[in-house]
C-alpha positions in Angstrom: 0.0 0.0 0.0 1.1 3.6 -0.5 2.9 5.3 2.3 3.0 9.0 3.0 6.4 10.7 2.9 7.0 12.2 6.4 9.8 14.5 7.5 12.9 12.6 8.5 12.5 11.6 12.2 12.6 8.4 14.2 9.3 6.4 14.6 8.5 3.5 16.9 8.3 0.2 14.9 5.8 -2.4 16.0 5.9 -6.1 15.1 3.1 -5.6 12.5 5.4 -3.1 10.7 7.7 -5.8 9.5 7.8 -6.7 5.7 8.8 -5.3 2.3 8.6 -1.6 1.4 8.9 -0.3 -2.3 10.1 3.2 -2.9 9.1 4.8 -6.3 10.6 8.0 -7.8 8.8 9.5 -10.8 9.5 12.5 -13.1 8.7 13.4 -16.7 11.5 11.2 -18.1 10.6 8.0 -16.2 10.3 6.0 -13.0 12.9 4.3 -10.7 12.1 1.9 -7.8 13.9 0.5 -4.8 12.7 -2.5 -2.8 13.6 -2.6 1.0 12.9 -5.3 3.6 12.2 -4.3 7.2 12.6 -6.8 10.0 11.2 -5.8 13.5 13.1 -7.5 16.3 11.1 -8.1 19.6 12.0 -9.9 22.8 9.4 -11.4 25.1 9.3 -10.1 28.8 11.6 -11.7 31.3 11.5 -11.1 35.0 15.0 -11.0 36.3 15.6 -11.9 39.9 12.9 -11.0 42.4 12.1 -12.6 45.8 10.0 -15.7 45.8 9.5 -15.7 49.6 9.0 -12.6 51.7 8.6 -12.4 55.5 7.5 -9.2 57.2 6.3 -8.0 60.6 2.8 -6.8 61.0 2.3 -3.1 61.1 5.2 -2.2 58.8 5.1 -1.4 55.0 6.1 -4.1 52.6 7.5 -3.7 49.0 7.6 -6.5 46.3 9.9 -5.8 43.3 9.2 -7.2 39.9 12.1 -6.2 37.6 11.1 -7.1 34.0 13.0 -6.7 30.7 11.8 -7.0 27.1 11.3 -5.2 23.8 9.1 -3.4 23.8 9.2 -2.6 27.6 6.5 -4.8 29.2 3.6 -3.5 31.3 3.4 -4.8 34.9 0.2 -5.9 36.8 -0.3 -7.7 40.2 -2.9 -10.2 41.5 -3.1 -9.8 45.2 -3.7 -12.5 47.8 -7.4 -11.7 47.9 -7.6 -12.1 44.0 -7.8 -8.3 43.4 -6.1 -7.1 40.2 -4.0 -3.9 40.3 -1.5 -2.1 38.1 0.3 1.2 38.0 -2.5 2.7 35.8 -5.3 1.6 38.2 -6.5 3.8 41.0 -5.6 1.3 43.8 -6.4 2.3 47.3 -4.8 4.0 50.3 -3.2 0.7 51.4 -1.9 -1.0 48.2 -0.4 0.7 45.2 2.0 -0.2 42.2 4.9 2.1 41.4 5.8 2.9 37.8 8.7 0.4 37.8 6.2 -2.4 38.8 7.1 -2.6 42.5 4.0 -3.4 44.7 3.8 -1.7 48.1 1.5 -2.6 51.0 1.2 -0.1 53.8 0.8 -1.4 57.4 0.7 -5.0 56.5 -1.4 -7.3 58.7 -1.9 -11.0 59.1 -4.8 -10.8 56.8 -2.5 -9.7 54.0 -0.5 -13.0 54.0 -0.7 -15.2 50.9 0.5 -15.5 47.2 1.0 -12.4 45.1 1.5 -12.8 41.3 3.4 -10.3 39.1 2.6 -10.4 35.4 4.9 -8.7 32.7 3.3 -8.4 29.3 4.3 -7.1 25.9 3.3 -8.0 22.3 6.0 -10.7 22.2 4.8 -12.6 25.3 4.2 -12.8 29.0 6.2 -13.7 32.1 5.1 -14.1 35.7 6.6 -14.1 39.2 4.8 -15.5 42.3 5.8 -14.1 45.7 4.6 -15.7 48.9 4.2 -13.2 51.8 4.4 -14.4 55.4 3.4 -11.9 58.1 4.8 -12.3 61.6 2.5 -10.8 64.3 3.0 -10.5 68.0 0.0 -11.1 70.3 -0.8 -8.3 72.8 0.9 -8.3 76.1 0.2 -6.1 79.2 3.4 -4.9 81.0 1.7 -4.5 84.4 0.7 -7.4 86.8 -2.0 -9.6 85.4 -3.7 -9.7 88.8 -3.2 -6.9 91.4 -4.9 -6.1 94.7 -5.1 -2.4 95.7 -6.4 -0.9 98.9 -7.2 2.8 98.9 -8.8 5.3 101.3 -12.1 6.9 100.5 -11.9 10.4 98.9 -8.5 10.0 97.3 -7.8 9.9 93.5 -6.5 6.7 92.0 -4.7 5.8 88.7 -4.8 2.2 87.4 -2.2 1.8 84.6 -2.6 -0.7 81.7 0.3 -0.5 79.2 -0.2 -2.9 76.2 2.2 -3.8 73.4 1.9 -6.0 70.4 2.2 -6.2 66.6 -0.2 -4.8 65.5 -0.7 -2.3 68.3 -3.6 -3.6 70.5 -6.7 -1.7 71.5 -7.3 -1.2 75.2 -10.6 -0.8 77.2 -11.7 -1.2 80.9 -14.6 -3.0 82.4 -15.6 -1.4 85.7 -16.8 -3.2 88.8 -20.5 -2.6 87.9 -20.0 -4.0 84.3 -19.6 -0.6 82.6 -17.3 -0.6 79.6 -14.9 2.4 79.3 -12.9 3.3 76.2 -10.2 5.9 75.8 -11.2 9.5 76.5 -14.8 8.4 77.4 -16.4 10.0 80.4 -18.7 7.6 82.3 -19.3 10.2 85.0 -17.4 13.1 86.6 -15.2 10.6 88.5 -14.2 8.0 85.9 -11.9 8.7 82.9 -9.7 6.5 80.7 -6.5 8.1 79.3 -5.2 7.4 75.8 -2.3 5.4 77.3 -4.7 2.9 78.9 -4.6 4.3 82.4 -8.0 4.4 84.2 -8.4 7.4 86.5 -10.8 7.3 89.5 -11.5 10.5 91.3 -12.8 10.8 94.9 -13.2 7.1 95.3 -15.8 5.8 97.8 -16.5 2.4 99.4 -19.1 1.8 96.7 -16.2 1.8 94.2 -14.8 -1.5 95.6 -14.7 -4.4 93.2 -12.9 -5.9 90.2 -11.6 -3.6 87.4 -10.5 -5.5 84.3 -8.3 -4.1 81.5 -8.5 -5.9 78.2 -6.1 -5.5 75.3 -7.2 -6.9 71.9 -5.8 -7.1 68.4 -6.1 -9.3 65.3 -3.6 -11.7 66.9 -5.3 -12.3 70.2 -6.1 -10.6 73.6 -4.7 -10.1 77.1 -6.3 -9.2 80.4 -5.3 -7.5 83.6 -7.5 -7.6 86.7 -7.2 -5.0 89.5 -9.1 -5.8 92.8 -9.9 -2.5 94.4 -10.8 -2.3 98.1 -12.0 0.9 99.6 -12.7 0.4 103.4 -15.7 2.1 105.0 -15.1 5.1 107.1 -18.0 6.8 108.7 -18.3 10.6 108.1 -20.8 13.3 109.1 -23.3 14.3 106.4 -22.4 17.4 104.4 -24.7 19.2 101.9 -22.5 19.6 98.9 -24.9 21.4 96.5 -28.3 23.1 96.8 -30.6 25.5 95.0 -30.3 29.3 95.7 -31.7 30.6 98.9 -34.8 32.3 97.4 -36.9 31.0 94.5 -39.6 33.2 92.8 -42.4 31.4 90.9 -45.8 32.1 89.3 -48.9 30.3 90.2 -49.0 26.9 88.4 -45.2 26.8 87.7 -43.0 23.8 88.4 -40.9 24.0 91.5 -37.5 22.3 91.6 -35.2 22.4 94.7 -31.8 20.6 94.6 -30.1 19.3 97.7 -27.1 16.9 97.3 -25.1 15.6 100.3 -22.1 13.5 101.0 -21.2 11.3 104.0 -20.5 7.8 105.1 -22.8 6.1 105.3 -24.6 7.9 102.4 -27.0 10.4 104.1 -30.8 10.3 103.5 -32.4 13.6 102.3 -35.5 14.7 104.2 -37.6 17.8 103.3 -39.7 19.9 105.7 -42.4 21.8 103.8 -44.0 25.2 104.7 -47.0 23.2 106.1 -44.5 21.6 108.6 -45.0 18.2 106.9 -41.9 16.1 106.4 -41.4 14.1 103.1 -38.6 11.9 102.0 -40.1 9.9 99.1 -42.3 10.1 96.1 -45.9 11.3 96.6 -49.0 12.1 94.5 -48.1 15.7 94.0 -44.7 16.3 95.7 -41.8 14.1 94.6 -38.5 13.6 96.3 -36.0 11.8 94.0 -33.2 9.5 95.1 -30.6 12.3 94.5 -32.5 14.5 97.0 -34.2 16.9 94.6 -37.7 18.1 95.5 -40.2 18.6 92.7 -43.8 20.0 92.8 -45.4 20.0 89.3 -47.9 22.9 89.7 -47.5 25.2 92.7 -50.4 26.9 94.4 -50.4 29.7 97.0 -50.2 27.1 99.7 -46.7 26.0 98.5 -45.1 29.4 99.3 -42.9 29.5 102.4 -39.7 28.0 103.9 -38.3 24.6 102.7 -35.8 22.9 104.9 -33.4 20.3 103.4 -32.0 17.8 106.0 -29.1 15.4 105.2 -29.1 12.7 107.8 -27.1 9.5 108.6 -26.2 7.7 111.9 -23.5 10.3 112.8 -25.7 13.4 112.5 -27.5 15.9 110.4 -26.7 18.8 108.0 -29.4 21.2 106.9 -30.0 24.3 104.6 -33.0 26.6 104.4 -34.6 27.8 101.1 -37.5 30.2 100.6 -40.2 30.0 97.9 -42.6 32.8 97.0 -45.6 32.5 94.6 -46.8 35.4 92.4 -50.6 35.6 91.9 -52.9 37.8 89.8 -56.7 38.1 89.7 -58.5 36.9 86.6 -58.8 39.4 83.8 -60.4 39.2 80.3 -58.0 40.6 77.7 -59.5 43.1 75.2 -62.8 43.1 76.9 -65.6 44.9 75.2 -69.4 44.6 74.7 -70.2 44.0 71.0 -72.9 42.7 68.7 -72.3 40.0 66.1 -74.5 39.1 63.1 -74.5 35.4 62.2 -76.3 34.0 59.1 -78.8 31.2 59.9 -77.2 27.7 59.7 -73.6 29.0 59.7 -70.9 28.4 62.3 -69.7 31.1 64.6 -67.1 31.5 67.4 -66.6 34.1 70.1 -63.1 34.6 71.7 -62.6 35.1 75.4 -58.9 35.2 76.3 -58.1 35.8 80.0 -55.0 36.0 82.1 -54.3 35.6 85.8 -52.3 33.6 88.3 -53.6 31.0 89.0 -54.8 30.6 85.4 -58.5 31.5 85.4 -61.2 29.0 84.5 -63.4 30.1 81.5 -67.1 29.5 81.4 -69.9 30.8 79.2 -73.5 31.5 80.0 -75.9 30.9 77.0 -79.1 32.8 76.1 -81.2 30.1 77.7 -79.3 30.3 80.9 -77.2 27.2 80.4 -73.6 27.4 81.7 -70.9 25.4 80.0 -67.2 25.1 80.9 -64.3 22.7 80.0 -65.7 20.0 82.2 -69.2 20.3 80.9 -68.9 21.0 77.2 -72.7 21.3 76.7 -75.7 20.9 79.0 -77.6 19.3 76.2 -80.0 17.2 78.3 -80.5 15.1 75.1 -81.4 18.2 73.0 -78.3 20.1 72.1 -76.3 17.1 70.8 -73.1 18.8 72.0 -73.2 21.6 69.3 -71.3 23.9 71.6 -67.5 23.4 72.0 -65.4 25.4 74.5 -61.7 25.4 73.7 -58.9 25.6 76.3 -58.2 29.2 75.3 -61.7 30.3 76.1 -63.1 30.4 72.6 -66.7 29.3 72.3 -67.7 27.6 69.0 -71.1 26.7 67.7 -72.0 24.9 64.5 -75.2 25.6 62.6 -76.7 28.6 64.4 -80.5 28.6 64.7 -83.1 31.0 65.9 -82.7 29.6 69.5 -79.1 30.6 69.5 -79.9 34.3 69.3 -79.3 36.3 72.4 -76.7 37.4 75.0 -73.6 35.2 75.6 -71.6 36.0 78.8 -68.0 34.9 79.3 -66.8 34.5 82.9 -63.1 34.2 83.8 -62.5 33.3 87.5 -59.6 32.2 89.7 -59.1 32.3 93.5 -58.4 36.0 93.5 -61.3 37.3 91.5 -63.7 37.2 88.6 -64.2 39.1 85.3 -66.9 38.9 82.7 -67.7 40.0 79.1 -71.0 40.0 77.1 -71.6 39.4 73.4 -75.0 39.7 71.7 -75.6 37.3 68.8 -78.2 38.1 66.2 -79.2 35.2 63.8 -80.0 36.6 60.3 -82.7 34.6 58.5 -84.2 34.9 55.0 -88.0 34.2 54.3 -88.8 31.4 51.9 -89.3 32.2 48.3 -90.8 29.6 45.9 -89.6 29.7 42.3 -92.3 30.5 39.7 -95.0 31.3 42.3 -97.7 32.1 39.8 -100.9 30.0 39.6 -100.4 26.9 37.5 -102.9 24.7 35.6 -102.1 21.0 35.0 -104.1 18.6 33.0 -103.4 14.8 33.0 -105.2 11.8 31.9 -106.8 9.5 34.4 -104.3 6.9 35.5 -101.3 9.0 34.7 -98.9 10.7 37.1 -99.2 14.4 37.8 -96.0 16.3 38.9 -96.2 19.7 40.6 -92.9 21.5 41.2 -92.3 23.5 44.4 -88.6 24.4 44.8 -88.0 27.0 47.5 -85.0 29.0 48.8 -84.5 30.6 52.2 -82.4 30.6 55.4 -83.0 28.4 57.2 -83.9 25.9 54.5 -87.7 26.0 54.4 -89.9 23.0 55.3 -92.3 22.0 52.5 -95.8 20.7 52.9 -98.9 20.5 50.6 -102.6 21.1 51.1 -104.7 18.7 49.0 -108.2 19.4 47.4 -109.6 17.3 50.2 -108.1 19.9 52.7 -105.7 17.2 54.0 -102.1 18.2 54.7 -99.2 16.0 53.8 -95.5 16.7 54.7 -94.2 13.2 53.7 -94.8 10.6 51.1 -97.9 8.4 51.1 -99.1 5.4 48.9 -100.1 7.6 46.0 -98.5 11.0 46.9 -94.7 11.2 46.6 -93.0 14.2 48.2 -89.6 14.7 46.5 -86.5 16.1 48.2 -86.8 19.4 46.4 -90.4 19.8 47.6 -92.1 18.7 44.3 -95.3 16.5 44.6 -96.1 13.5 42.4 -99.7 12.1 42.3 -99.6 8.5 41.0 -102.5 6.9 39.2 -104.6 10.1 39.0 -108.3 9.8 39.6 -111.3 12.1 39.2 -111.3 12.6 43.0 -107.7 14.0 42.7 -108.8 16.9 40.6 -108.9 20.3 42.3 -106.5 22.9 43.9 -103.2 21.9 45.4 -101.3 24.5 47.5 -97.5 24.2 48.2 -96.4 25.9 51.4 -92.7 26.7 52.2 -92.2 27.8 55.8 -89.2 28.7 58.0 -88.5 31.0 60.9 -88.6 34.0 58.5 -92.1 33.4 57.2 -94.2 31.5 54.5 -94.5 31.4 50.8 -97.2 29.5 48.8 -97.8 28.2 45.2 -101.2 27.2 43.9 -101.8 24.4 41.3 -105.1 23.5 39.7 -105.2 19.9 38.6 -107.7 18.6 36.0 -108.1 14.9 35.4 -109.2 14.0 31.9 -111.5 10.9 31.9 -114.0 9.2 29.5 -116.7 6.8 30.5 -116.3 3.3 29.1 -118.1 2.2 25.9 -118.5 -1.4 24.7 -118.0 -2.5 21.1 -118.4 1.2 20.0 -121.9 1.4 21.4 -122.5 4.7 23.2 -125.2 3.4 25.5 -125.0 2.5 29.1 -126.9 -0.7 28.6 -127.1 -2.7 25.3 -129.0 -6.0 24.8 -128.2 -8.4 22.0 -129.4 -11.9 21.2 -127.0 -14.6 20.2 -127.6 -18.2 19.0 -125.2 -21.1 18.9 -125.3 -24.8 18.2 -124.9 -27.4 20.9 -121.3 -28.8 21.4 -119.8 -25.9 19.4 -117.5 -23.1 20.6 -118.8 -19.5 20.9 -116.9 -16.2 21.2 -118.7 -13.1 22.3 -116.8 -9.8 22.0 -116.8 -7.2 24.8 -114.2 -4.6 23.6 -114.2 -1.7 26.1 -112.7 1.7 25.6 -112.4 4.7 28.0 -110.0 6.9 30.1 -108.7 5.5 32.3 -108.8 2.1 30.6 -111.8 0.3 32.1 -111.8 -2.9 34.0 -113.9 -5.7 32.3 -115.9 -8.2 34.2 -118.5 -10.8 33.1 -121.5 -11.7 35.2 -122.3 -15.3 34.6 -125.6 -17.1 35.3 -126.2 -17.6 39.0 -124.4 -14.2 39.6 -120.9 -15.6 39.2 -118.5 -12.7 38.7 -115.4 -13.4 36.5 -112.8 -10.6 35.9 -110.7 -10.5 32.7 -108.4 -12.3 32.2 -109.8 -15.6 33.4 -108.9 -19.1 32.2 -111.2 -22.0 33.0 -111.6 -25.5 31.7 -114.6 -24.6 29.5 -115.0 -20.8 29.9 -112.2 -18.3 29.1 -112.3 -14.6 29.3 -109.5 -13.0 27.2 -107.6 -9.9 28.2 -109.5 -7.9 25.5 -112.8 -8.9 27.2 -113.9 -11.6 24.7 -115.9 -14.4 26.3 -115.2 -17.9 25.0 -117.5 -20.8 25.8 -116.5 -24.3 24.7 -118.7 -27.4 24.3 -121.9 -25.5 24.6 -124.8 -27.1 26.4 -128.5 -26.4 26.4 -128.1 -25.3 30.0 -125.9 -22.5 28.8 -129.0 -20.7 27.5 -129.1 -17.7 29.7 -128.1 -14.0 30.0 -124.4 -13.2 30.1 -123.6 -9.6 31.2 -120.3 -7.8 30.4 -119.6 -4.8 32.6 -116.8 -2.2 31.8 -116.1 0.1 34.6 -113.6 3.0 35.3 -113.6 6.1 37.5 -115.9 8.0 35.2 -118.6 5.4 35.1 -119.6 2.0 33.7 -121.2 0.5 30.6 -123.1 -2.8 30.3 -123.6 -5.4 27.5 -126.4 -8.0 28.0 -125.9 -11.0 25.8 -129.0 -13.3 25.6 -127.5 -16.7 24.5 -129.7 -19.4 23.1 -128.2 -22.8 22.5 -130.1 -24.8 19.8 -129.9 -28.4 18.8 -129.5 -27.3 15.1 -129.8 -24.1 13.1 -132.7 -23.6 10.6 -132.3 -22.1 7.2 -133.2 -18.4 7.4 -136.2 -17.2 5.3 -137.6 -13.7 4.7 -141.2 -13.3 5.6 -141.7 -11.1 2.5 -139.6 -12.5 -0.3 -140.6 -9.8 -2.8 -138.2 -7.1 -3.9 -139.0 -3.6 -3.0 -137.8 -0.3 -4.6 -137.0 2.5 -2.2 -136.2 6.1 -3.2 -133.6 7.7 -0.9 -133.2 11.5 -0.5 -129.6 12.7 0.1 -129.1 13.8 3.7 -132.2 12.0 5.0 -132.4 8.8 7.0 -133.6 5.8 5.1 -135.1 2.7 6.8 -134.9 -0.7 5.0 -137.3 -3.3 6.5 -136.0 -6.8 6.5 -138.1 -9.2 8.5 -136.9 -12.7 9.0 -137.9 -15.7 10.9 -134.9 -17.5 12.3 -132.5 -14.7 13.5 -129.8 -15.3 10.9 -126.6 -13.2 10.6 -127.6 -10.5 8.1 -124.6 -9.4 5.9 -125.1 -6.2 3.9 -123.1 -5.7 0.7 -122.5 -1.9 1.2 -118.8 -1.2 2.0 -119.2 2.5 2.5 -121.9 2.4 5.1 -121.9 0.2 8.2 -125.6 -0.5 9.0 -126.8 -0.7 12.5 -129.2 -3.6 13.1 -132.3 -2.8 15.2 -133.7 -5.5 17.4 -134.8 -8.1 15.0 -136.7 -6.4 12.1 -135.1 -3.4 10.4 -131.8 -1.8 9.5 -131.2 1.9 9.5 -128.7 3.5 7.1 
């Protein structure tokens, strides 16, 4: 491949650069070439020398050399005893690093660092390795002082207990006190016990109670060592002495917490006794007054009776020591802050609160007198007697809160603040604002419905408080809740189900609250039609029907009306059957048709169909005759007759027959009405 001519300078040759190179020189007269062969010589890495076994003491730095030669110069990497890979280019850590010449250094080597370390030298020509085995020599801890020592010391003196530990690595030292407490260097257990960094335990002002075993423990990764000091502090009886106490005079406010300190020393340990201003003597915990084991006296909430002289007495079998302290209690009469008489307007149904902040010492008790004379306080939130349902709430800061103000909450509210030194009061007048009811669209309304339908009359009212809705019916009855046929909706509307003629009339909606009344008048008309049977506009119709024995006969009774009438058949012997009815021989269909199967001569009788609704009733009398056989019908006058009809006038066609046949007329434009047996009228 072609090579670019570069300025004359030395370049690093790699193994892949070996091979033949052709140089070509060209001008206008011709071309000349030179062939050159390049051989790149490379030597694989070789680690010369190096230590195969290395022994080191714990706690000192260790270096492992890895001198490697080769062309090109090899790169060095190490595999540590814990299988970690590291080289001069890696970050390493604070303890292990690789120098540029490949040397591995471990700072502060420990027994955990022992093991095999592998150095690897690598270049393009090959690889060479060196394994170094590291052995770490560690010295277990030793304590230079006596392993078991008995010391006797006098009460009150200061005492140092040394514990010097050596080892490789350097051991850690701590003490275990006689009561089991563990103490580490520069750790304060209390004001009398301190461990110094060199392992010495310092005890200040020792007492007989400090007697016991004190154990020093030195530990490292190679083991542990112990030293036990048996301390004996003999008892020596001393008179009690009050070492610390509260100041001579203490000033408090009523209800504050009183704390009086009184600490004493002596042997045996003195007992603290307090004499109170009431001359009572206490030395232990009580219900209100507490004396703690260290001698401190605590009263959680002081009163005026707690003022006076308090005497602290420290006593043991050798004698007493005492100190007098005075306590004074500051008191103020109850006073309402920002007191004024004011009036407050509260909308009906809304919440309101009235503040009554008071100060005083002792803290005053707040109570409120309500307009009806009821008094409430923090103990009795509301004297409801089963009526108020705890609507009043009195907060600790004296604020009175009421939810949903009504007309009965209007009036004067008096706040009382009272303590043992006096009483203060403040009045607030509450006026509850109401709005009279107002019915939307209050003009007179006319409603017309068909009998049997539902009539809806709206009555939506606004006002404060929310008005109560009731209705006055045409019957002068009043309803304020739903009944079987009257449904009173949540918004005040009234629905009348299955309207009847008796429901027609005037309905008045009344909306009422504490602010007054409003009314709305409806006039309801119920549209109804009396029933008609088979299109016959007569209250009672009589027809004659014949049928053959053992046959089936259907007799129509189609009833119309508003509301839809109820159909009933009256059978012979006054048997009443209501449609629909399904018997073995007699069926009454839903449309009112009577069907009689397998007719008998005994069925010759009157069958009456009655159609009834709220408007009235109609009746069809069917005179049924059951014959053994039917006779051929014959006209009594078989001759033809010519009739001249005048337009607009009624024409009568006489057709007299003898055997009651069904008489069909050929005219399709006129439906003739048959009279009873003899003539037909067009």
